[in-house]
N, C-alpha and C positions, 0 to 999 in steps of 0.2 A: 504493499499499500504506499510505501514511503519513497518511491523513486522520484528522481528529478523530473522525468517526463521529457517529451519532445521539445526541441528548441523552438522558440517563438510561439508556443501555444501554452496557455494557462488553463488548467483543467479544474473545474469547480463542481462540487456536488451541492445543490441547494436542498434544504429540507423545509417544507412548509406545512404547518398545521393551523388552519384558519378558524374563523369564528363559527363555522358549521360544527366543529369538534367531531368530525366523523373519522379522522385518521390523519396520516402523514403522507405527503407526496414528496418523493425524492427524485430529482432530475439532474442529469449531468449536462453541463455546458462547457464547450471548448472555446476559448477566446483567443483569437490570433492577435499578434502584435500590430497587425494591419487594421484592427478594428472589427474584423468579421467574426461573427458568433456562429457556432454550429451546435445544434441540438443532437445529443448522442444517446438519448434514451431516458426512460422514466419508469419508476416503480411506485405503486400506491399500496399502502398498508393500512387497513382499518384499525382503529383502537379496539382492543379487547373490551367487552361490555363493562367490566368493572372499572377499567381506566377511563372509558368514556363517561361513565356515571360520575367519577371523581372530578373530571374536567368540567362537566356541566355544573356540578355542585359548587365549583370554585367561583361561580358567579355570585354566590352568597358570601357573607363574611367568613374569612378563614383565620384560624389561629396562626401564629407564627410557626408553630410546630407542624400543623397540617400543610401550610404552604411549602415549608422546607421539604417535607416528605414527598409531596406531589412533584416538586421541582426535581428531586432525585429519581422518582419513578419515571417521569417523562424523559429525563436525560438518559437513563438506562435504555428506555425504549427507543429513543432516537439513535443511540449508539448501535443497537442491534440492526436497525434499519439502514444506517449508514454503511455498516460493515457488509450487510447483505447486498446493498445497492452497488458497492464497489465491486464485489464478486461478480455481479450480473452485468454491470455497465462498463467495467474496466477501471484501471487505476486513476486516481485524481490527486491533485496537489493540496487541496484544502476542502473543508466542509463548511458551508454557511448555513447556520441554524436560525430560523426566525423565532422559534419558541411558540408556546401557546399563550395567547393573550388572555389574562384573567381580569384585567381592569384597563379601561382606556378612558381617562377623564383629563384631557390635556389643557383645558381652558384655565386661564388665570396664572398668577405668579407661582402658585403651588400646584399647578396642573401636573399630571403624571400619566405614564402608561407603563404597564407591567407585563412582560412576557417571561414565562418560566420554562425550564427545561435545561438541566445542568450541562453546560458546555464541557465541564471537566470530565463528565461521564462519557461524552462522545469522544473526547481525546483518549480516554482510557480504553475505550472499545476499539478504536481505529488506529491509534498512534499518529493521527493526522492533526495538523493545525486547524483550529476551529475559529470562525468569525461569528459573532453572535451579538445580541442586544443592539439591534439596529436603530430603534426608534427614539431612544432617550436623548441622543445628542440633538436631534431636531427639536424636541420639546424644550431642551435647555436653551436653545436659541430662539425660543418664543413661538415655535411652530406646533402643528397639530400632531406631529409624529407620523402623519399619514396624509395622503397616500404616498408611498415610496416607490411604487412600481413604475410610474410614468417615465422616468428617464430611460428605463429599459424598453418601454414601449417605443419611445422615440428612436432608440438605437436600432431596433429590429423591424419596426412597422412603418417608418416614415415613407410617404408616397408622394407623387407629384401633386395630388390634391389633398384637401383636408380629410381626416379620418377619425372616426370615433372607435374607441376600444372599451368594451364593457366587460368587467369581470363579475360574474354572478356567483360569488361565494356566499358565506353567511350574510355579509353586507354586499351591497351593489357599489362597485368602484367604477367611475367613469373617467376616461381620458379623452381629451380632444387634442389631436395633433394637427398643426398647421401644414400646409403643403410645402414642398421643397423650397420654393422661392418666396414663401410667406414669412415676413419678419415677426409676426405676432408670436407670443410665447405659448408654450404648452399650458393647457388648462386641465385640472383634474381635481376630483373630490368624491366623497361618498355621497351617493344620492339618497341612501337610506337602506331599507331591508333588501336583501337578495333572496336567499333561501330561508333565512332564519325564522321568519314567522310561519312559513309553510311547513317547515320541518317540525316546529314546536306543535302546531296544530295536528299534524299527522300522528305525533306521539300521543297527544291527549285524546284525540278522537278514536284511536285504535287501542287505548289502554296500554300503550307502551310497546305494542307489537311492531309498529312501523316507525322508522327513523325519518322517512320522507315520503312525499306523495309521488309514487312511481309514475313517471310520464304525465303527471298532472291529472290522473284519472278521477280522483276525488273532486278536484276543482271542476272538471268537465261535467260531472254529474250534478253540479249545483248551478245556482243562478245568483249573480252578484246583487247586492242591495245598493242601489244608486245613492240613496240618501246617506247611508253609513259611509259609503266611499267618498262622497263629497265632504263629509265631516272630517274623515281621516286625512284627506289630502290637504286640509287646512291646518294640520298640526304644525307648530312653529319650526321644527327642523326642516320640513319640506320647503318652507317659505324663506328660510334664511339663505343668504348668498354664500358662495365659496369665498375663501377657503374654509372647509369644514370636514369633519370626520365623525364617525359614530361607532357604536358597538352594541353589545347585548345589554348594557346599562339602560339604554333607551328602547331598543327594539329586541326584546328577548322573550323567554318563556313566561315571566310574570305578566307582561303586557297581553300575550295571547290568552293566558288563563283568565285574565280580567275581562277581555273581550268575549270569551266563550261563556263566562258566567252571566253576562248581560244579554247574550244572544237569545232571541226568541224564535228560532227556526232550526232547520236542519244543519248538521255539521258540514255537509257538502256545500251548503250555500255560504257559510262563513269561509270555507276554503276558497270558493270561487271569488268571494269579495276580497280576501287577502291576496289572492293571485292578481286580481285587477289592481289592487292598491300597489303591489310591487311593480307591475308593468307601467302603470300610469304615473307613479312617482318618478320613475326613471324618465319617462317621456316628458313630463312636466319640467324636470331638470334640464333635459336636452333643449327643450324649446325656450326656456327662460335664460339659461346661463351659457350655452355654447354658441359659437359663431356660425354653426351650420356645417353639414356634411351630407354627402349622398350615401355613405356606407357606414355600417357599424359591424365590427367583428365582436362576437360574443364568446367569452371563455368562461371557465369555472363550471362547477356542478350544475348550475341552472341552465347551462347550454344544452344539457341533456334532457331538459323538460320541454317537450314540444308544445305543450299547452301554454307555458310561460312565453316562449318565443313567439307563438302565434298572437298572443295578447299584446306583446310588445310591438309586433309588426302592425297590428290594427291601430295601436296608439300613435305610431310614427309612420304613416302611410307613404311619406315622401322619402324615407330613408330605407335603403336595402339592408335588411337584417340578415347576417350571415354567420353561421357557426364558425368560430375561429379555426377549429381543427380542420374543417373542410377547406378553408381558404389558405391556410399556412402550413398544414402538416404537423403543427404542434398540438398535442392532446390538450383538451380543454383544461384539465386539472393540473397540467404540468407547468403552465405559464408562470405562476407566481413562484414556484420552486426555482425555475430558471432565473427569474428576476433576482432572487436573493443570492443565487450563485454569482450573478453579475455584480450585485452590490458588494458581495464579499471581495471580489477582485478589485473593485474601486477602493475598498478599505485598505487592502494589502498594498495598493499603490499610493496610499495617502491622498486620494482624490476625493473631493466632495461627492456625495451621493444623493443629496436632496435637491429639489427645485424650490427655492424660497417662494416664488410666485404661486406655487401649488400648495405648500404646507403652511404658508404664512410665517415661516421663520425669518429672523432678521438678516440672516446671511447663509451662504452655502457652507456646509460643514461635512467633515468626514463622518460617516455613519458606521457604527459597529465597534465592538471590543475584540481583541485578538487573544486567543488562548493558545500559545505555542504547543505543538506536538513534537513527537520524536523526529519529524522531518523538518523541523524549523530551520536548521542551518542550510540544508539543501534547498529549501524553499526560498530563503533570502538570496542565495546565490542565483537561483533561477529568476527571482524578481528583478535583480540588477540586470541580468542579460535581457529579460523581457522589456524592461523600461528603456534600455539602450536601443533595442531594435525599434521601439516606438518613437524614439527621439532622434534616431540617427539621421533621418532625412532633414532635420533642422540643425544638425551639427552639434547637438548637445549630448554628451556621453557621461554616464555616471561612473565613478571609480569606486 
């Protein structure tokens, strides 16, 4: 696992466990000194039921001891996944671990965001250098700590014309990319819920048998309530302009349990209403806050929900909605793991990884902490060669 690797190529393994809390995606990205990125494969591993239950329970108040134990459990699980991914996808130079978000409240001078999953346990399992804890540096600079993926979107999805990239994870994250010759900056923010409300209702409606509404079947069996939908779309988060980000603190299981308790109809109708809310809140954000595009690439677990994509297409009739995997060859749930592999490489190079116009930070900052592994010395030698190759055309050479 600890080899120096091919000249001119930095090989990263990104691990992503998002707000859906369904498991961990591991994806390998090879980054050339010429700036080109190559997707080399992806492995997805669901959380065991007891670990998933512990992660979901972490949305409630945790004691210090409970948080520390969950941190170790997650780190050990990530370590096994990273070791298995390297065996399947080939050797890498480093691992980038996003961690599991258990709190995201970035507003104000004491704002914070917390991702857990012990990096030390990943180092112990793999011997590889680990980059982790990506969000707090942006929060310290006055930002939301999110979204962090848009610079990677810009790196790999920039096109002659403007383009929208939507990630439908637990939350819905939207990126607007300007065209090749458009001087306007990238725009990105969380529009609100992605799968989180639908997943929570599927669990409540089925008595815990279902983790999600497969292909939107429950929603398709119901009828949305227009009055409730109009009321929900007026919630303050949907009306506030970017930069903004959100999490389970606002859109989570307690909200769904409260809505279900007040609902005077079939569970399928509530599911249809929440699906309409998800689609229309995204459409509302696109129409209010983005400068326009003819195409939207959709990634994340929600891209596999045809009922949700159809509702989104109805809400945005002038924009072509395309599954990102179909258009790019990158599996829907691999994209964010690849993005954190790329952000890990930025950290190792000492390069800023945030976009202040997107997160609201006061300045661009390097994102992530580095936990050296057994390969640290070889990796540093490789990083010097790598940066020399990047800079050689400008006549700047590192010693």
